[in-house]
C-alpha positions as CSV (number, residue, x, y, z in Angstrom):
1,M,96.6,196.9,110.9
2,T,94.1,198.2,113.4
3,T,90.5,197.3,113.9
4,Y,88.7,200.5,114.9
5,I,85.5,200.2,117.0
6,I,83.3,203.2,116.3
7,G,80.0,204.5,117.7
8,H,77.7,206.9,116.0
9,K,78.0,210.6,115.4
10,K,77.0,212.7,118.4
11,P,78.1,209.8,120.6
12,D,76.0,209.2,123.7
13,T,77.2,207.1,126.7
14,D,76.1,203.8,125.3
15,A,77.9,204.4,121.9
16,V,81.1,205.2,123.7
17,V,81.1,202.6,126.4
18,A,79.9,199.8,124.2
19,A,82.8,200.4,121.9
20,M,85.2,200.3,124.8
21,A,83.6,197.1,126.1
22,L,84.0,195.5,122.6
23,E,87.7,196.4,122.6
24,Y,88.0,194.7,126.0
25,L,86.1,191.6,124.7
26,Y,88.1,191.4,121.5
27,K,91.4,191.5,123.4
28,E,90.3,188.9,125.9
29,A,88.6,186.5,123.4
30,A,91.0,185.9,120.5
31,S,88.3,183.9,118.7
32,F,86.8,187.1,117.3
33,G,89.9,187.5,115.2
34,H,90.2,191.3,115.3
35,T,93.7,192.6,115.0
36,N,94.7,195.4,117.4
37,P,91.1,196.4,118.4
38,K,90.8,200.0,119.4
39,A,87.7,202.0,120.5
40,V,87.6,205.5,119.1
41,L,85.2,208.4,119.0
42,T,83.6,210.3,116.1
43,E,83.3,213.5,118.2
44,A,83.9,214.8,121.7
45,L,82.1,213.4,124.7
46,N,78.8,214.8,125.9
47,P,78.4,216.2,129.4
48,E,77.0,213.0,130.8
49,T,79.8,210.8,129.5
50,S,82.4,213.3,130.5
51,F,81.0,213.2,134.1
52,L,81.2,209.4,134.2
53,F,84.7,209.3,132.8
54,E,85.8,211.8,135.5
55,K,84.0,210.0,138.2
56,F,85.6,206.6,137.4
57,S,89.0,208.1,136.3
58,V,88.8,206.8,132.8
59,E,90.9,207.9,129.9
60,T,88.9,209.3,126.9
61,P,89.4,207.4,123.6
62,E,90.8,209.4,120.8
63,I,88.7,211.1,118.1
64,I,89.2,209.5,114.7
65,T,88.7,210.8,111.1
66,A,88.0,208.7,108.1
67,E,91.3,210.0,106.6
68,A,93.2,208.5,109.5
69,I,91.9,205.0,108.8
70,K,94.4,203.2,106.5
71,D,93.5,200.9,103.6
72,S,94.7,197.9,105.7
73,D,92.6,198.8,108.7
74,R,89.1,197.4,109.5
75,V,86.1,198.9,111.2
76,V,83.5,197.6,113.6
77,L,80.3,199.7,114.0
78,V,78.6,199.7,117.4
79,D,75.2,201.3,118.4
80,H,74.4,202.3,114.8
81,N,74.3,200.9,111.3
82,E,72.7,203.4,108.9
83,A,75.0,205.6,106.7
84,S,73.7,208.9,108.1
85,Q,74.9,208.0,111.6
86,R,78.4,206.8,110.6
87,L,81.7,208.6,110.7
88,D,81.8,211.1,107.9
89,K,83.4,209.8,104.7
90,L,83.9,206.3,106.2
91,D,84.7,203.7,103.5
92,E,82.0,201.1,104.0
93,E,84.3,198.5,102.4
94,K,86.3,198.6,105.6
95,I,83.2,197.6,107.8
96,V,83.6,194.0,109.0
97,E,81.1,193.8,111.8
98,I,78.2,195.6,113.4
99,V,76.8,195.3,116.9
100,D,73.5,197.3,117.3
101,H,70.0,197.5,118.8
102,H,68.4,199.9,116.2
103,K,66.3,199.3,113.1
104,V,68.4,197.9,110.3
105,H,69.0,200.2,107.3
106,L,71.8,198.5,105.3
107,N,72.9,197.9,101.8
108,L,76.5,196.7,101.9
109,A,78.4,195.2,99.1
110,S,79.8,192.2,101.0
111,P,78.6,189.9,103.8
112,I,79.8,190.9,107.3
113,F,79.3,189.7,110.9
114,M,76.2,191.2,112.5
115,T,74.8,191.1,116.0
116,F,71.4,192.8,116.4
117,K,69.2,192.5,119.4
118,T,65.9,194.2,120.4
119,W,67.3,195.2,123.8
120,G,67.5,198.6,125.3
121,A,71.2,199.3,125.0
122,S,74.1,198.1,122.9
123,S,76.0,197.6,126.2
124,T,73.5,195.0,127.1
125,I,74.4,193.1,123.9
126,V,78.1,193.4,124.5
127,Y,77.9,192.1,128.0
128,N,75.8,189.2,126.7
129,M,78.6,188.5,124.2
130,M,81.1,188.6,127.1
131,K,79.2,186.0,129.0
132,A,79.0,183.7,126.0
133,N,82.8,183.9,125.8
134,N,83.5,183.6,129.5
135,V,84.9,187.2,129.7
136,K,84.2,189.3,132.8
137,P,84.6,193.1,132.7
138,D,86.5,194.7,135.5
139,K,84.9,196.9,138.1
140,T,85.4,200.2,136.3
141,L,84.1,198.9,132.9
142,S,81.2,197.2,134.7
143,S,80.3,200.6,136.3
144,L,80.4,202.3,132.9
145,M,78.4,199.6,131.2
146,L,75.7,199.8,133.9
147,A,75.7,203.6,133.4
148,A,75.3,203.2,129.7
149,I,72.3,200.8,130.1
150,L,70.7,203.1,132.7
151,S,71.2,206.1,130.4
152,D,69.8,204.4,127.2
153,T,66.8,202.9,129.0
154,V,66.2,206.1,131.1
155,G,66.6,204.2,134.4
156,F,64.6,201.2,133.0
157,K,61.6,203.6,132.4
158,S,61.8,203.8,128.6
159,A,59.6,201.7,126.4
160,T,62.8,200.1,124.9
161,T,63.6,198.5,128.3
162,T,63.5,194.7,128.3
163,A,63.8,192.0,130.9
164,K,67.3,191.3,129.6
165,D,68.4,194.9,130.3
166,K,67.2,194.6,133.9
167,E,68.9,191.2,134.3
168,I,72.2,192.3,133.0
169,G,72.0,195.6,134.8
170,A,71.7,193.7,138.1
171,E,74.7,191.5,137.2
172,L,76.8,194.6,136.3
173,A,75.8,196.4,139.5
174,T,77.2,193.4,141.5
175,L,80.4,193.4,139.5
176,A,80.7,197.2,139.9
177,E,79.9,197.0,143.6
178,I,77.1,199.6,143.2
179,D,74.6,198.8,145.9
180,D,72.2,201.7,145.4
181,V,71.3,201.6,141.6
182,D,68.5,204.2,142.1
183,A,71.0,206.7,143.6
184,F,73.5,206.0,140.8
185,T,70.7,206.5,138.2
186,L,69.7,209.9,139.7
187,E,73.4,210.9,139.6
188,I,73.5,210.1,135.9
189,F,70.3,212.0,135.3
190,K,71.6,215.1,136.9
191,A,74.7,215.0,134.8
192,K,72.6,214.4,131.7
193,S,70.4,217.4,132.6
194,D,73.2,219.9,133.2
195,T,73.0,222.3,130.2
196,S,74.2,225.3,132.1
197,S,77.5,225.3,130.3
198,L,76.0,224.6,126.8
199,S,75.2,227.3,124.2
200,N,71.8,227.2,122.5
201,D,73.4,225.7,119.4
202,Q,75.1,223.0,121.5
203,I,71.8,222.1,123.2
204,V,69.9,221.5,119.9
205,K,72.9,219.5,118.6
206,N,73.5,217.6,121.8
207,D,71.8,214.3,120.7
208,Y,70.2,214.5,117.3
209,K,69.6,212.0,114.6
210,V,68.6,212.5,111.0
211,F,66.0,210.1,109.7
212,E,65.4,209.3,106.0
213,F,61.6,209.5,106.2
214,A,59.5,210.6,103.2
215,K,60.6,214.0,104.2
216,K,64.2,214.1,105.7
217,T,63.7,214.7,109.4
218,L,66.0,215.6,112.2
219,I,65.0,214.8,115.8
220,N,67.1,216.1,118.7
221,Q,66.3,214.9,122.2
222,I,67.1,216.5,125.5
223,E,66.6,214.2,128.5
224,T,66.4,216.4,131.7
225,V,65.1,216.6,135.2
226,E,64.5,220.3,134.7
227,P,62.4,220.8,131.5
228,E,61.3,224.3,132.4
229,A,64.9,225.5,132.4
230,I,65.2,224.3,128.8
231,L,61.9,225.7,127.8
232,S,62.8,229.1,129.3
233,R,65.3,229.4,126.4
234,K,62.6,228.6,123.7
235,S,63.1,231.6,121.5
236,E,66.9,231.2,121.3
237,L,66.5,227.4,120.8
238,L,64.2,227.9,117.9
239,E,66.8,230.2,116.2
240,S,69.4,227.5,116.7
241,M,67.0,224.8,115.3
242,A,66.5,227.0,112.2
243,K,70.3,227.2,111.7
244,L,70.6,223.4,112.2
245,K,67.8,222.7,109.7
246,T,69.8,224.6,107.0
247,E,73.1,223.0,108.0
248,E,71.8,219.5,107.8
249,G,69.6,220.1,104.7
250,V,66.5,218.5,106.3
251,E,62.9,219.4,105.7
252,L,61.6,218.9,109.2
253,V,63.3,219.5,112.6
254,Y,62.0,218.6,116.1
255,C,63.5,219.0,119.5
256,A,62.1,216.5,122.0
257,I,62.4,217.7,125.6
258,S,61.9,214.7,127.8
259,D,61.3,214.9,131.6
260,I,62.9,211.7,132.8
261,L,61.5,212.0,136.3
262,Q,57.9,212.8,135.3
263,V,58.0,210.6,132.2
264,N,56.8,213.2,129.8
265,T,58.0,214.7,126.5
266,K,57.2,218.0,124.8
267,L,58.1,218.6,121.2
268,L,59.5,222.0,120.3
269,M,58.9,222.8,116.6
270,L,59.7,225.5,114.1
271,S,56.7,225.8,111.9
272,E,53.1,224.8,111.1
273,S,54.6,222.1,108.8
274,E,56.3,220.3,111.7
275,A,53.2,220.8,113.9
276,S,50.8,219.3,111.4
277,F,52.8,216.0,111.2
278,A,53.3,215.9,114.9
279,E,49.6,216.5,115.7
280,K,48.7,213.7,113.2
281,A,51.2,211.4,114.9
282,F,50.4,212.1,118.5
283,G,47.1,214.1,118.7
284,G,46.7,217.3,120.7
285,T,47.2,220.9,119.7
286,T,50.5,222.8,119.3
287,V,50.6,225.9,121.4
288,E,53.4,228.5,120.8
289,N,55.6,225.9,119.0
290,I,55.2,223.2,121.7
291,L,53.2,220.0,121.6
292,D,52.9,217.9,124.7
293,I,53.0,214.2,123.5
294,G,52.6,212.7,126.9
295,A,54.3,209.8,128.6
296,K,56.8,209.0,125.9
297,L,60.6,208.8,126.4
298,S,62.0,206.7,123.6
299,R,62.9,208.5,120.4
300,K,63.6,205.1,118.7
301,K,60.4,203.4,119.7
302,E,57.8,206.0,120.7
303,I,58.7,209.3,118.9
304,A,60.3,208.5,115.5
305,P,58.0,205.7,114.3
306,P,54.7,207.7,114.7
307,L,56.3,210.7,113.0
308,E,57.6,208.5,110.2
309,Q,54.1,207.0,109.7
310,S,52.5,210.5,109.8
311,I,55.0,211.9,107.3
312,K,54.6,208.9,105.0
């Protein structure tokens, strides 16, 4: 029997690292009762996480399929809870625990253990669980957990950032022996922004989530320090967005291009339908498929909720 710890589809750094941190915690604190805990991936690492794993010489967890999970195995979800974000074809009867910081969208048949916090990263939650159980991550894991928090909170600039994220970030920096957190943050941002090796299809699929709004909506987000380099590929990206819209069977598709240094986001949209809902949500006027929505960085807190209300 194995307890698989699984992040969401299109895994970002926080989803991957929080799963690894939970594996470490479950092995160190037997009171959680998870047999043979193992962090796994739904898909390949993104460029940012790949950079961090190479930097700290970390072995990449294996990619799992639902078919590989036996009837006797159990599953812990981390950094997500809704069905649309889970491993494809995962049997929800196998889910025994969830650790997350997103809005709850659940209807499970049986009671399970759940830890939800309104903090900026799932890695913040896991470290808090570690402290409660007198478990201390090693230097490498501390470095990765700090990176995950910095990535998810956009260097503590995102509206999702809390005092707890900053407090735990400081503790992890000490454990990781990282003296210059600002320099480390910039290093992460540069890795996150490197789309030179990605195709247009890969860019629009790099970090997207499907939301069950009144109209099924897909929001992809690209966090970058070079937004103009992304926008220079606008025509090709729109073609890829149209393909993705068909593949995912959604009614609306948006690509949020977020400048993490200037704290600004521009929405790239396919049609007048997307534009009308976006303008109602954020104000302003769409020009050549682009709407500047201003100083917003958080898809979870600043982009998706206004769009949901507008569409509703």
